C-alpha angles and dihedrals in degrees: 000000000000117000111238116236124218122213116203132190102237099168106134119227090208144313125307105170091169090074121105102264092031093268126233123336122211121183136179095354130103132209122250116172105307098340138079113228123196106245120247122249129261103244122200114256097176140344122207137182127192133281089235113104119278111265092024100092125067142165099027116195122192108226099178149306136217136182128218138181108225125219088250090059103257124133109221133181120212116203128181122199130177116214143155109251144167106232099201131079107217110094106164133038141050094304096039111145091003088120112040138053136233103232140154104229145143125281118195118199127191119200116192103208092188096057098023091234131131139204130194133198140169116234096238134151112279127220089256088064094059122101096217139100114280092247089055097051120100128186121233095253092053084078116120137151091285100041120038110187099158118153123172141176116244105231133214126192100251113132122254128236122221131203130168121218127169094347093308124111112221119196139160152121135228092268098041098039125214119323134180131210111207106202113253139171121239128212127211133018095266120063120216113278115256094207112115116240107267101162106049130078120227091257095063104022113123104256101193098099135049109150140336129258094202094084117032137169114250106233129176118280135170112271138214095293109040093150094053103039140032113239130210115264125221093267090051096045112119122261096227123231094170140348142196137186118243127169092344092307132107115238107204123193120212118174103310098342135083118209123202122212128211115271110289090350106096093173093058115079123169109228093237095043099100142085131213122213119224097242140115090220130078121247114265103180141013123195138169125224124171095338098313130100120235109206120191134188121188090278109012138062127207131183120211122196110196119220114263115263124335133104098273124067092194120091096059129124119285117196129181107221099176136023096189106035121076136145132279095223146317094290094045092091133071139171119227144128091026093301143087113238126194141167131222133172091275103047150303119298139186139195137180098191104023095250102057093076114176134178113239097178095075110149090025100075093111089071091060096041100039126339144284124238125226112223092199102089130134094231089111089059125090089023089296094299123138124182090204092223093099123072104276120229117259105243097172129054120194129187108262118180093194105126090338110176134198122212130185110210101201094180092063095024095234139129117233119198109190127197105191094193090056097044085229141117127198109219122202118192132155091354096306135102132224134159135240114210122200098198129077126215089210103092126209092275094048092212129134092281135115105259143130139213114218104177096141104059118179095006111204116187124207130174121226128191093287106349135072112224135192128203117203126182120209130199088206117219110258122276122224114218113235093190117130109213108230087000093275138099127013126337119280091252093197112154120219135185115222112189117192143162134226134210112215131185129213110251093008105138097006129261104351127090114240094004112174128191106195144336088281085081092050104066099168111148102197083212118223137234140206127266123195120202099199090122093060099035137063114287115277117253112219112320098314106146139182119202128200097199138203111304115251117219113240115225114247109260096027110151114227118218094254111352108109097222124066119236120279130188120314096030117140140180115226108211117212120198133180132206112200119189095197105113099189106057143349129260121275093204133028126191123185120170127173139160124229141186101279091177090071105017138050131181119238108254129211086243138352092260103046129077090215113115118231093234125184127218127210115241094259091056100046091101089059093058097104090061089071092051094226113205092013107048121188109217113235093008116049119005150110100208144145119244138186104240095208096053099027090227129125112263137176088219099040131133103220129076116207118193116185125171120192120193090198096069113125095237091059096052093094094059115108087227097050129166089017129065112238103240129161110237120236092013135096109262118195105229111173145334120234112200119220135178132200112251101163132106116297091229095057125105102220108185097176142010093252093242117180117184116229109162136005112168137161118197121202130199091241091063110018092167095050112063118200110240117226131200109248115215120182130192111226118198137173100250097161119038120164089192090080109116127242142139094042093295091149097034118123134195123262107235112211130182141171114195122186128227117259101285113216093011096145103022098099098231143085122258137186119219110214114164138013116207118202132187102211137172122197144124101246133256122307122239091225113057142170107266101020095230133030138156093232125051137188096307126027136153137212121196117197136172132207096011095302093127088070106029108041149044124243092249090064097062140036120204096359093081118045129178132201109195128201099358112188112252094199129065120218105254104150126082113215128208091275092056095251123133110244139171120269104235134152121263095006128128098248104063109067132178122228122278114211090215094051109019093180092071094071121086103164130052100168133340141186126209109286122245105218138179110229120195119202114189125198134137127235128157133200147107089287134007138199133195126206120196112193144153148164128253100220102166133049092241097050119106138156139188128190116208101171135020120188132170127209113218132188122198109246105183139286132298120311113255094220141005122030 
């Protein structure tokens, strides 16, 4: 007699890990109607580092991010990072680090998504904060070698809160205080450097910049009614722990009190306009919902109803609504979907009125009390062996309130609770929970080995007007400098750390996480720094100085004065400036000699056969051109030529640039300044541009030009035999870095899974699971994948009995744990020209469009993604069984949705009399 089979609907509605048997597990999918869709990837929009010199910033800590839509229509992301930095720019020489401080402080970065521009600032005291006369106040960036006026905040790593009010983003922490970002637009690709000037004297320092007005500290100020009320002074102003906007005012929490500002004047707080909660704990979060204020400590929740109308917000009704539920931090609350949502150490809660508090994390309490386990590990790969040298998969997730953030995704109507330290988000939609995981158990090699990709560290999610963004901060692995100083010997070998952060957008670039198209999406600057060569050159006389400044990129196609070939990529102009201190007349001779890295760089010559460099003069120096004897250089007197340092002879492949200007050249005799060069004393005078191009290996990380100063002399008519020695200072910048990302080199797979509950757990019999039937819609597997090879593909299945799918490795059991790897998600429904049934996929050889000349060649006019039934047959037996379907999105174009999940069971006897 045939054994009857039973087919059960085992599609989980969401996760309930509190259940006996741990319940279903749902990862990296989201619910739409009756189907689970694999989420899209977070693709990289832009990656930025800092304007502080490479190697000078360490230990970055992401303190928070927020997004705002400005009144002028731009979407901008504000990010705050704490880091240890050196604020100066001079890194080598006698005065190195004389100007600049090592300090752990706050860096605020603004990314304008609309214009793809960025701006960076330190949160430092402004001139308005100084208790001095106006004529005695100096802004931070008025610092120079003569006048050091640096002032910095000492940072801690406490997270920041963010709140928008009247098109201004307010943010802060108890240590940093309250700050405001006034929306601005930013020109140019490169933001202004935040290094203080550590190479210029006051006389010739550029005096056009002192501090910014885009980000300002909010300090106490008199309000609208100074005659009627006393206002808080700066020393009384709250040290904010959290803040919220209510009725056009800013409610600022400090310790156990909440202060209310005047309407649209957050810096003006009437001394009596505050309330104090009756608690022994400090306030952790403040939020507004429907005109009331929800105030949370770490373990209590209060609701405050302000009095109607009037100038003061104090005097309202304060009600404690919970003695055991609080908030995990200032970013652990969010408004959305008509409710206020917040997280505390015991669960996730919501309210629509402030007093109707309800728990929405029912069934998920085990996460807060203990942990949840992720069944998708690679411990069943490579026969269960792990060499422990690779990054091991994270099999447990615990609730961690550190910088926890709540996001309301109004486009998909879902709540996202993100724990950056766990690389995990809890997603709540339509009354059910799932998780989004930002790590992949397919390592870089993709082989059957235990490994993990972690390319989205510290994920922080924020919701814009229409787009979901992620901010991720990287402590980039160190870079080794391949520069060869003077072009000889071994590489520099210096190792630098280059921290950075990336802005990513949901769905940008398709299905992969951290997909990246080209270096346009990796905007790291690897900012430069100054080197002085006073230790290897003759002693400086007075303050005479020669600068080799920041290289200027040459536009592709630029025609040089004499060189026969226009500029291509990686061409730069090296500006050379001179500061003479002689106030009576100009020099009659100038000599500047320096070595460079000829392994990676080459000057642009007048022709391919001459060692004469095709130099360029600024307009104010055109009259001095004959002093260089262009076209007919005179070695040792008047020249701009390339030499071989070892032989001292001119060479088209040399490693030493020699610039000599002679005021006695015949062609210069007609100048009204002859034989002197007309230079302004005690000012930077642009002298000449030397064009260079990169000629090194594409795979090298070249963090400087390898400049080594040899000679920098000015000769005056009063002492023609006694040249005046100058200090030579060169800016060294990373102009060629192979480490820049492109072509998905940091992309990682999106690991999805849907695991059933334990089927038959309490039925008192044994069952055998035979076949899983899936209704799936997809577009097949790509031929090019990240990584190129992997054991498991887009759709796989794991059948397990008696809890072995969770508790054990495949080496521990035989037939109780069965795996079906790389199951095809598409059925063959198309007949090709050879009569064979094939899959209908994009850009493959089988589907062809009609040809008017030979209509029979076409077999597809238009097609939608197929909805197929996929059967996966295995055989496991036990008192209860579970099936996990899972896969890995390994190409931008891959996608999958599961609309139905059924399991065929066959009775296999009653309970066992003994044993398990």
